[in-house]
N, C-alpha and C positions, 0 to 999 in steps of 0.2 A: 516144711516151713511155709508159712503163708506170705504171699506177696501183699504188703500193705497198700500198694498203689491201686490194687483192684477195688479197694474199699473207698477210694477218694471220691468225694462228691464233686461233680462239675456244676457250673452255674449257667443258667439261661437268664441273663439279666445281671444286675449289680451284686457281686458277692458280699456277704455279710448282712444283707437286709433280711428281714423275716420272709421266708418262702411262702408263696401262695399255694404251691402244689409241689409234688415230687413226681418225677417221671423215672420209672425203673425199666430198663430194657437190656438187650444183649450187649450194648457197648458201654453200659454204665448207668449210674444214678445221677440225675440232674435235679438240682434245687431250682425252682422257677420263681423268679422275682419280677419278671416282666409281666405286664398286664395283657400283652398281645404276643402270641407265639406263632411263628410261621414254620410249618412242617412240610417238608418236601424232599426231593432228591437234590443231590449236589449239582451246582451249576455256577458258572462264572457270570451268568446274566441276572441272578437274583440273590437276595439276601435271605438265607434260611437259618432259623435258630436251631432246629433239630433236623439233621439229615437222616432220611430213611432210604436205604438202598435195597430194600427187600425184594423188589421185582421191578420190571419195566413198566408197571401200571401206575407208578407214582409220578406226579407232575412236579415241576420245579417249586411251585407254590401250591401244593396239593390242598392244604387247608390252613385256616387261621383259627386259633383258639383265643378267645378274648375273655378276660376276667370282668365281670359286671360290676364289681365293687361290693356286692353282697356276699356274705360268707358262703363258700362252697358253690358259687354260681358262675359257671363258665358257659359261653355259647360257642358254636362252631359255624364257620362259613366254609363250605366246601367249594374248591375251585377246580379240583381234578375231575376229568370226565368219567372216571371209573367209580367215583364216590368213595365213601369211607364206611367201613363196618365197625360199629362201636357196640360192644355188649350184645351182639346178634341183631342189631338194628342198622339198616342201611340208610345212610344220609347221602343225598344226591346233590349235585351242583345246581340243579334246576330250582331248588327252593328259593323263594323270593327274599325271605328274611333269614338272618342267622337263627339257629335253633339252640335251645338249651340242651345240654348233655347231662346224663345222669351223674349225680355226685356219689362220692365215696370212691370205690375202685372202678375205674373205667378202663377198658382195654382197647387201645388203638394200635393197629399193626401188632408188633410183638412187645409193645410197651404197656406198662400199667401206670395209669395217671391217677395219683393219690391226692385227693383234695385235703387241705389242712384247715 
């Protein structure tokens, strides 16, 4: 027998709105309606939309993904000193401006970021 709760979609942002993206990972599937997503490790000192506890190299506010308003266009601002590996490209904190990330299926940590 299949457990239906494992297929339940969680929301990052307001439920019921049209999602801008879908995040699929080891702890579930998330429909993203927020235009800015903070990804990092769990902390009582910061607000994180998606908690990633995969290793000790993740900062509290490791990165921010922002929707540009254009279809399939997201930018990344890296705050973690260890950077972020996305589709075999390393994004570092030292970058002066947020950078565009590839659209379609983008892999962050163990999550697949699917643009809609």
